[in-house]
C-alpha positions in Angstrom: 20.9 5.7 -33.1 23.4 6.2 -35.9 25.7 9.1 -35.6 24.3 10.0 -32.2 20.9 11.0 -33.6 17.9 10.7 -31.3 14.3 10.1 -31.8 13.7 13.8 -32.1 16.2 14.1 -34.7 14.5 11.4 -36.9 11.0 12.0 -36.2 10.3 13.5 -39.7 11.6 10.4 -41.2 9.7 8.2 -38.8 6.5 10.1 -39.6 6.9 9.4 -43.3 7.6 5.8 -42.5 4.4 5.4 -40.6 2.3 7.1 -43.2 3.6 4.7 -45.8 3.0 1.7 -43.6 -0.5 2.9 -42.8 -1.4 3.2 -46.5 0.5 0.3 -48.1 -0.1 -2.4 -45.6 -4.0 -2.4 -45.8 -3.7 -1.9 -49.5 -1.5 -5.0 -49.8 -3.8 -6.9 -47.6 -6.8 -5.8 -49.7 -5.1 -6.6 -53.0 -4.1 -10.1 -51.7 -7.7 -10.9 -50.5 -9.1 -9.7 -53.8 -6.7 -12.0 -55.8 -7.5 -14.9 -53.4 -11.1 -14.6 -53.9 -10.8 -14.5 -57.6 -8.6 -17.6 -57.6 -11.0 -19.4 -55.4 -13.9 -18.6 -57.7 -12.1 -19.9 -60.8 -10.5 -22.9 -59.1 -7.1 -22.0 -60.1 -5.5 -22.8 -56.7 -4.6 -26.3 -55.8 -4.9 -25.8 -52.0 -6.4 -23.0 -50.1 
């Protein structure tokens, strides 16, 4: 890795990254699905 750092050296940053991914990806998918369902009910989308 950069500057000769190994995986052990960046393990804390990787852990924080995985926590953010574990929280934000499902939250984004839920938000998108919620918005899509509202748009389908209102008929505000041209194509599905």
